[in-house]
C-alpha positions as CSV (number, residue, x, y, z in Angstrom):
1,M,125.0,32.2,89.3
2,P,123.2,32.5,86.0
3,I,124.0,30.3,82.9
4,H,125.1,32.4,79.7
5,E,125.0,31.3,76.2
6,N,128.5,32.9,75.5
7,L,130.8,32.0,78.5
8,L,133.6,34.1,76.5
9,G,132.0,37.4,76.9
10,G,131.8,37.9,72.9
11,P,128.6,39.1,71.2
12,P,125.9,36.5,70.4
13,P,125.7,35.0,67.1
14,T,123.6,36.6,64.3
15,H,120.6,34.9,62.7
16,L,119.3,36.6,59.7
17,P,115.3,36.0,59.4
18,D,115.0,33.7,56.7
19,D,113.8,34.6,53.3
20,P,112.5,31.6,51.9
21,E,111.6,32.9,48.4
22,P,114.9,34.1,46.4
23,R,116.3,30.6,47.6
24,E,113.6,28.7,46.5
25,A,113.3,30.1,42.7
26,L,116.8,29.9,42.4
27,A,116.6,26.0,43.2
28,A,114.1,25.7,40.9
29,G,115.8,27.0,38.2
30,T,115.2,30.4,37.7
31,A,117.7,32.5,36.7
32,P,120.1,34.5,39.2
33,A,119.1,37.8,37.2
34,D,115.6,37.0,37.4
35,V,115.7,36.8,41.2
36,A,117.8,39.5,42.0
37,A,115.5,41.5,40.0
38,K,112.4,40.5,42.0
39,Y,114.4,40.5,45.4
40,P,116.9,42.9,45.2
41,T,117.7,42.6,48.8
42,S,118.1,38.9,48.4
43,S,122.5,38.7,49.3
44,L,122.0,35.0,47.7
45,A,120.9,36.2,44.6
46,W,123.7,38.3,44.1
47,A,126.2,35.8,45.4
48,Q,125.0,33.4,42.5
49,L,125.1,35.9,40.1
50,A,129.2,37.1,41.5
51,D,129.8,33.0,41.2
52,D,128.5,32.6,37.5
53,A,129.9,35.7,36.0
54,F,133.4,34.5,38.1
55,E,133.0,31.3,36.9
56,G,132.7,32.8,33.4
57,G,135.9,34.6,33.6
58,R,134.0,38.1,34.3
59,V,135.7,39.1,37.0
60,V,134.9,42.7,37.2
61,E,131.4,41.6,37.2
62,S,131.8,39.3,39.9
63,Y,133.3,41.7,42.2
64,A,130.6,44.2,41.2
65,Y,127.8,41.2,41.9
66,A,129.7,40.4,45.2
67,R,130.0,44.0,46.6
68,T,126.1,44.1,45.7
69,G,125.8,41.0,47.9
70,Y,127.8,42.1,50.7
71,H,125.9,45.5,51.3
72,R,122.7,43.8,51.3
73,G,123.7,41.3,53.4
74,L,125.2,44.2,56.1
75,D,122.1,45.8,55.5
76,A,120.4,42.6,57.1
77,L,122.9,41.9,59.7
78,R,122.2,45.1,61.0
79,R,118.4,45.0,61.3
80,A,119.1,42.1,62.9
81,G,120.9,43.0,66.0
82,W,124.6,42.9,64.3
83,K,126.5,45.4,66.2
84,G,129.8,45.4,63.5
85,H,131.4,42.3,65.0
86,G,130.6,38.4,66.1
87,P,129.6,35.3,64.9
88,V,127.5,34.9,61.8
89,P,126.9,31.3,61.5
90,F,127.3,29.3,58.2
91,E,125.2,26.7,59.9
92,H,122.1,29.2,59.5
93,E,121.0,28.6,56.3
94,P,119.5,32.4,56.3
95,N,123.3,33.6,56.4
96,R,124.8,31.7,53.8
97,G,123.9,34.8,51.2
98,F,126.0,37.4,53.1
99,L,128.9,34.6,54.1
100,R,128.8,33.7,49.9
101,A,128.7,37.3,49.2
102,L,131.4,38.1,51.3
103,H,133.8,35.1,50.0
104,A,132.9,36.0,46.3
105,L,134.2,39.9,47.0
106,A,137.3,38.4,48.8
107,R,137.9,35.9,45.7
108,A,136.7,38.8,42.9
109,A,139.3,41.2,44.9
110,G,141.9,38.7,44.8
111,A,141.5,38.1,41.4
112,I,142.4,42.3,40.2
113,G,144.8,42.4,42.8
114,E,143.0,44.5,45.2
115,Q,145.3,43.0,48.0
116,D,144.0,45.0,50.9
117,E,140.0,44.0,50.1
118,Y,140.9,40.5,49.5
119,E,143.0,40.3,53.0
120,R,139.9,42.4,55.0
121,C,137.3,40.3,53.5
122,S,138.6,37.1,53.7
123,Q,139.8,37.3,57.7
124,F,135.8,39.1,57.8
125,L,135.1,35.5,56.8
126,K,136.9,33.7,58.8
127,D,136.0,35.7,62.2
128,S,132.2,35.7,60.9
129,S,132.4,32.0,60.4
130,P,135.3,29.8,60.6
131,T,132.8,27.0,59.0
132,A,132.3,29.5,56.1
133,A,135.8,29.9,55.3
134,Q,136.4,26.3,55.4
135,T,133.1,25.2,53.2
136,L,133.8,27.8,50.6
137,G,137.3,27.8,50.3
């Protein structure tokens, strides 16, 4: 009997390809807006903009940044073979930008009273990566 990676029959985990340039630019202190402008497909840059805006009390701006990062991440996941569900492990660093954007979208939606979106995004985060849901809060 062959050994299968996923004994429960669900989809395999999706691992986005590494995109080190935006991550390295942010780590080096480059302004997130500059990183997003240079690497507009980087969910990580948009997630950082969303976090910064939220921390600065600019919740609607945070929501917009988070939604951009979320959609950029969905595009990347689909290109990586994701079929709309299944694990997106937080442990794989290139997945973290998408997961952070998803978390930021849930947080901002909750803050503006968009309860359905908050619940949908919160559940999506838990379903994609329980580790991300726990780590990001």
